[in-house]
N, C-alpha and C positions, 0 to 999 in steps of 0.2 A: 504493500500500500504506500509506504514511504517512498519507494523507488518510483512509483507511478506519479506521485505528487511532484517529485524532483524533476522528472522528465517533462511534466506539464509546465513547471516553472521555467525550465530551460527553453522550451518551445515558445512560451509566451515572450520571454526576453529576446529570443531570436527574431520573432515576428515584429516586436516593437522596434528593435534595432534597425531592421530592414526598412520599416515604415518611416522611422525618424530620418534615416539617411536619404531616402528617396525624397521626402518632403523638404528637407534642408536644401538638397540639391536643386529642387524645383523653385522654392520661394524664399529661402533664407531662414535661419533659425528664429529670428524675431517674429516671423509671421506664422509659425507653426503653432497650432493650438492642440490641446489634449483631445478635443473632438476630432480634429483632422487625423491625429495619430491613431486613435482607437478605431476610427472608421477604416483607415487604410490597413491597419493590422487585423481588423475584424475581431476585436475583443471589446468587452464592455469597459466603461470608464472606471467602474469599481475595481476591476482587476488591475488597471494601470495604477490607481492610487494605493493599492496594496504594496507596490514596489517603489513608486516615486512620488515626490511632492508635486512637481509640475514639469513642463518640458525642459526648462533650463537645468533643473536638478538632474533629469535623465541624461542630458547631453554632458553635463559636468562629470557625472559618474562614469559614463562611457569613456570620455576623454581621459579621465583619471586612470581607468583600467589599462587603456592603450598606452598611456604615458609610462605607467609603472613597468609594463612589459618592455618598453623601449629603453627605459632607464637602466634596467638590469643588464641589457646588452651593451649599452653605451659605456657603462662603468668598466667593462672588460677591454675596451679599446685602448691601444697604446701605440701612438704614431712611431715610436722608436723601433717597434717590431716590423714595421712595414718594409724596411730596406731589404731584409733577408728574403721576403716573398717576391718583391719587385725584381730583385736580381735573378731569381729563379724563373721569373715569368709566370708566376702563379698568383691567384687572388689571395689577398689577406683574409683569413678565416673570419675575423671580426666583421669585415665588410659584408661577407656572404651571409652571416647570421642576421645582421641588421636588415639587409635587403629581403631576406626570406621572411622576416617578421613583418616588414612593410607589405610584402606580397600577400601574406596570410590575412592581413587586415586591409586589403586593397579597397574594399567598399568604404571603409571609414576614411582612409587617407585621400581617396579621390574626391570625396565630398569636402573634407575639412581643409584641403589645400586648394580647392576649386574657387571659382568666383563668388559663390554664396557661402563659403566656409568661414572659418574662424582663425584669423591670423595669430590669435593668442596661443594656439597650440604650437605652431612652428617657432614662435618666440620663446616659449617655455622650453622646448627641446634645445634651441640654440643657447639659451641661458645655461641649461644644465651642461651641455657639451663644453661651453666656455669655462664654467666653474670647474668641471672635471679636468680639463686640460691645464687650467691655471693652477689649481690646487694640488693635483696629483701627478701630472705628467711633466710639466715644464717647471715645476716649483724649484727643483734643485739645479736647474740648468740656466739660471738667469745670466750668469757670467759669460756663457757661450754666445748669447744673442747680441748682435751688433745692431739689430733692428728691434724696435719696441715690441715686447712679447704680446701685449694686448692686440696689436695690429695683426700679428701672425695668427693668433687665435681667432680673431674676427674673420680673417681670410679663410681659414680651415673650416670653421663652423658654417659660414655663409655659403661656401662652395658646396659643402656636403648637403645642406638643406636644399640648395638650388638644384643639385643633381637628383635628389630623391623626388622633389616636386616635378621636375621635368619628366622624369621616368614614369611616375604614376599618372600624370595628366596626359601622357602620350601612350597610354594603354599598356605600359610595361613591355613594349615590343622587344627590347633588348633582354636576352636571358640574364638571370641573376649572376651567374659565374662570369659572364663577359663584362657586365657593368662593374662587378667587384674588382676585376682585373684592371679595368680602366681607372677606377678610383685608386687602386693600389699604385699604379704607375704615376698618376697625376699628383698624388700626395708625395711620392718619392722624388720624381723628376721635375714636377712643375708643368703647367699647361703648355708652354711653348716647346719644351723638349718632347712632350708626348705628341704634339702636333707634328713635329719632325718625324717621329717614329711612324706615325700613321700615314705619312705621305706615300 
């Protein structure tokens, strides 16, 4: 009995997630009502209120879950490890993991990064990446940098977010391994050197 209730709950959340993302893509988060959502998901309003306070609460919780999953992968990234993979011509495993996670949640990322999405999510990811790089990766290497460290970090984080956004909004046509290898090379060699390789 408990298992059936759990399956029902998962199914309801799945239906609501699909409905929410469809509606946000169509008209933007601010215009989505509980009525829109429950009609699209074909569930009653009472069921919605068992799980969520309102539409913003639902989106906030969904974004929180996605962010937590991404955060656990981003904390494992270390740019200093990229060199060994780039020199072998293989993708950095951390990049593969992040891209696979994005692909598994493509419905969410396509909407949140799209024209009716929420820029706060990508800013949150960018801030977390910056914090991680600043505090844990480049913290002991300040003497090695002849260029301001915050600019280097801004470049790395913005480039990564830009690549993920471009990839997802263009239907993820490039395979994960291929894009991960491109990211590995571009982080190691820089964009102009990679452009020369690809000529």
